[in-house]
C-alpha positions in Angstrom: -0.9 20.4 1.2 -3.0 20.2 4.4 -1.3 17.8 6.9 -3.9 18.8 9.5 -7.6 18.7 8.5 -8.9 20.6 11.5 -8.5 21.0 15.3 -11.1 20.1 17.9 -9.7 21.7 21.0 -6.8 19.5 22.0 -7.8 16.9 19.4 -6.0 17.2 16.1 -7.4 15.4 13.1 -4.6 14.6 10.7 -5.6 14.3 7.0 -3.2 11.3 6.5 -4.7 9.3 9.3 -8.2 10.1 8.1 -7.6 8.8 4.6 -5.9 5.7 5.9 -9.0 5.0 8.0 -11.2 5.6 5.0 -9.1 3.3 3.0 -9.4 0.5 5.5 -13.2 0.9 5.8 -13.5 0.9 2.0 -11.2 -2.1 1.6 -13.0 -4.2 4.2 -16.4 -3.3 2.8 -15.2 -4.5 -0.7 -13.7 -7.6 0.8 -16.8 -8.6 2.8 -19.0 -8.0 -0.3 -16.7 -10.2 -2.5 -16.6 -12.9 0.2 -20.4 -13.0 0.4 -20.6 -13.1 -3.4 -18.5 -16.2 -3.7 -19.9 -18.0 -0.7 -17.1 -17.4 1.9 -17.8 -16.2 5.5 -17.7 -12.3 5.4 -17.3 -12.2 9.2 -14.2 -14.3 9.0 -12.8 -12.0 6.3 -13.5 -9.0 8.6 -11.6 -10.6 11.5 -8.8 -11.5 9.2 -8.7 -7.9 7.9 -8.5 -6.4 11.4 -5.5 -8.6 12.3 -4.0 -7.8 8.9 -4.5 -4.1 9.5 -2.7 -4.1 12.9 0.2 -6.1 11.4 0.4 -3.9 8.4 0.6 -0.7 10.5 3.4 -2.2 12.6 5.3 -3.5 9.7 4.9 -0.3 7.7 6.2 1.8 10.5 9.1 -0.5 11.3 10.2 -0.6 7.8 10.1 3.2 7.7 12.1 3.6 10.9 14.7 1.0 9.7 15.2 2.8 6.4 15.1 6.3 8.0 17.0 5.8 11.3 18.4 9.3 11.5 15.0 10.9 11.7 14.3 9.4 15.1 17.7 9.5 16.9 17.0 12.9 18.6 13.3 12.2 19.2 12.6 8.5 19.4 9.0 9.0 20.6 8.2 10.4 17.2 8.3 6.7 16.0 4.8 6.3 17.4 3.2 9.3 15.6 2.0 7.3 12.6 -0.9 9.6 12.0 1.5 12.3 10.7 2.8 10.0 7.8 5.7 7.7 7.5 4.5 4.2 6.6 6.2 2.0 4.0 3.8 -0.1 2.0 6.0 -3.1 1.5 6.8 -3.3 5.2 3.0 -3.2 5.9 2.3 -5.7 3.1 4.9 -8.2 4.3 3.8 -7.8 8.0 0.1 -8.3 7.0 1.0 -11.2 4.7 2.7 -13.2 7.5 -0.2 -12.7 10.0 -2.9 -13.4 7.4 -1.1 -16.6 6.2 -1.1 -18.0 9.7 -4.6 -16.9 10.3 -5.7 -18.7 7.2 -3.8 -21.8 8.1 -5.3 -21.8 11.7 -8.9 -21.6 10.5 -8.3 -23.8 7.4 -9.5 -21.1 5.0 -8.9 -21.6 1.2 -5.6 -19.8 0.6 -5.9 -18.8 -3.0 -9.6 -17.9 -2.8 -9.0 -15.7 0.3 -6.0 -14.0 -1.3 -8.2 -13.2 -4.4 -10.8 -11.7 -2.1 -8.3 -9.4 -0.4 -6.3 -8.3 -3.5 -8.9 -5.7 -4.9 -9.5 -4.5 -1.3 -5.8 -3.9 -0.8 -5.6 -1.9 -4.0 -8.6 0.4 -3.2 -7.5 0.9 0.4 -4.0 1.8 -0.9 -5.6 4.3 -3.3 -7.0 6.3 -0.3 -3.8 5.9 1.6 -1.9 7.6 -1.2 -4.3 10.5 -1.2 -3.5 10.8 2.5 0.2 10.9 1.6 -0.4 13.8 -0.8 -1.9 15.9 2.0 0.8 15.0 4.4 3.6 15.6 1.8 5.3 12.3 2.4 6.5 10.1 -0.5 7.2 13.3 -2.5 8.7 13.5 -6.0 11.7 15.0 -7.7 11.8 18.6 -8.9 9.5 19.0 -11.9 8.5 21.7 -14.5 5.6 19.9 -16.0 2.2 21.6 -16.1 0.8 19.3 -13.3 3.7 19.8 -10.9 2.7 20.7 -7.4 4.2 23.1 -4.8 3.9 22.3 -1.1 3.6 25.5 1.1 2.3 24.3 4.4 5.1 24.6 7.1 4.2 21.1 8.6 4.4 19.4 5.2 6.9 16.5 5.0 7.8 17.6 1.4 10.2 20.4 0.6 8.2 23.6 0.4 8.3 26.4 -2.2 9.4 24.3 -5.2 7.5 22.4 -7.9 7.7 18.6 -7.6 6.3 15.5 -9.3 3.1 14.6 -7.5 4.2 11.0 -7.0 1.6 10.5 -4.4 -1.1 11.1 -7.0 0.7 9.0 -9.5 0.6 6.1 -7.0 -3.1 6.8 -6.2 -4.0 6.7 -9.9 -1.9 3.6 -10.3 -3.8 1.9 -7.5 -7.2 2.8 -8.7 -6.3 1.4 -12.1 -5.0 -1.8 -10.6 -8.2 -2.2 -8.6 -10.3 -1.8 -11.8 -8.3 -4.4 -13.6 -8.6 -6.9 -10.7 -12.3 -6.2 -10.4 -12.7 -7.0 -14.1 -10.5 -10.1 -14.0 -11.9 -11.7 -10.8 -14.7 -13.3 -12.9 -12.4 -14.4 -15.6 -9.7 -16.1 -13.7 -8.8 -19.7 -14.4 -8.2 -20.7 -10.9 -8.0 -19.4 -7.4 -4.9 -17.3 -6.6 -4.5 -15.7 -10.0 -6.2 -12.4 -9.0 -3.7 -12.0 -6.1 -0.8 -12.9 -8.4 -1.9 -10.4 -11.0 -2.1 -7.7 -8.2 1.4 -8.5 -7.1 2.7 -8.4 -10.7 1.0 -5.1 -11.6 1.9 -3.3 -8.4 5.5 -4.5 -8.3 6.3 -3.3 -11.8 4.4 -0.1 -11.7 5.6 0.9 -8.2 9.2 0.3 -9.4 8.6 2.8 -12.3 7.1 5.4 -10.0 10.1 5.0 -7.7 12.2 6.6 -10.4 10.4 9.9 -9.8 10.6 9.8 -6.0 12.9 12.1 -4.1 12.3 11.3 -0.5 15.0 9.2 1.2 14.8 5.7 -0.3 17.2 3.8 2.0 20.0 1.7 0.7 20.5 1.6 -3.0 21.3 -1.8 -4.5 23.8 -2.0 -7.4 23.7 1.7 -7.5 20.3 1.6 -9.2 17.6 0.0 -7.3 16.0 1.3 -4.1 14.8 -1.2 -1.4 11.2 -0.8 -2.7 12.2 -1.3 -6.3 14.1 -4.5 -5.4 11.3 -5.9 -3.4 8.7 -5.0 -6.1 10.7 -6.6 -8.9 11.4 -9.7 -6.9 7.7 -10.0 -6.0 6.7 -9.4 -9.6 9.0 -12.2 -10.8 7.5 -14.5 -8.1 4.0 -13.6 -9.3 4.8 -14.4 -12.9 6.1 -17.9 -11.9 3.1 -18.5 -9.6 0.6 -17.3 -12.3 2.1 -19.7 -14.8 2.1 -22.6 -12.3 -1.5 -22.0 -11.3 -2.5 -21.8 -15.0 -0.8 -25.2 -15.7 -2.8 -26.8 -12.9 -6.0 -26.0 -14.7 -4.8 -27.8 -17.9 -3.3 -30.9 -16.2 
C-alpha cells in the first residue's frame, strides 16, 4: 500500500516502522496501567518491556533471515533494514520470552502475575504491527477473488503487485484485537496467576495457524508436507498452553 509514509529530506519515515513504534508505546502504556492496577511496580514493567523489545526485534529479524536466507545473499547489509518490514513474530516472541524470564528471575518478580500483565499488551502491540505489515506489503496472502481482496500497486511493496490477494495482514490485525478484548475481559475472572498468559498463547497459536493457510509469502521449511514453521510452533505452544492452563486450574482446587 504505502511502504513510505513521507520523506523529510534525507530522512525517510517508513510506515511499517512507525506502526511498530506505535504498537510498542501502546503496549507499554497498557502494561504499566495494568501493573499499577494490581499493585506491581510499573517502572519495573517498563524496564522489562524495553529489554523485551530489543530482544524481540533481534529474535524476529534473525528468524526471518534464517527462514529467508536467499533474500540476503546478494546484499547482506539489507539484514539490518528492519524498518522496511521482515520480522517474524514467533522469533521475536521467543527472543523476548528468554530475556524477560531471566529478568523476572533476577529481580524476583512474580512470574505468573507478570506474564498476565504483559499478555494483553503483546496482543494490542501486535495489532498495530500487523497494520504496519499491511502498509509494507509483507506477510501477504494468496490470490483471492472475494469482495474484500486487496491489490498492492506501490512499486516498493513487498507483496506481488497488480493482483488481488487475501489481506492476511488485516486478518491478523483483527485477530489480535479480538484476542486483546478477550484477555482484557478475562483478566478479572481468572482463577490464578498465569492463566491470562496461557489463554493468550492458546488463542494466538490456534488462530495464527489458521491464518497461515491463507498466507502466500515464503513460509520456510514445511513439516510433514503440511505445516509451516509458524504453524508448528503455534500448535506446539497451544498444546503447552492447554496443559499449563489445566495444571494452574488444579492448583486452585487442591
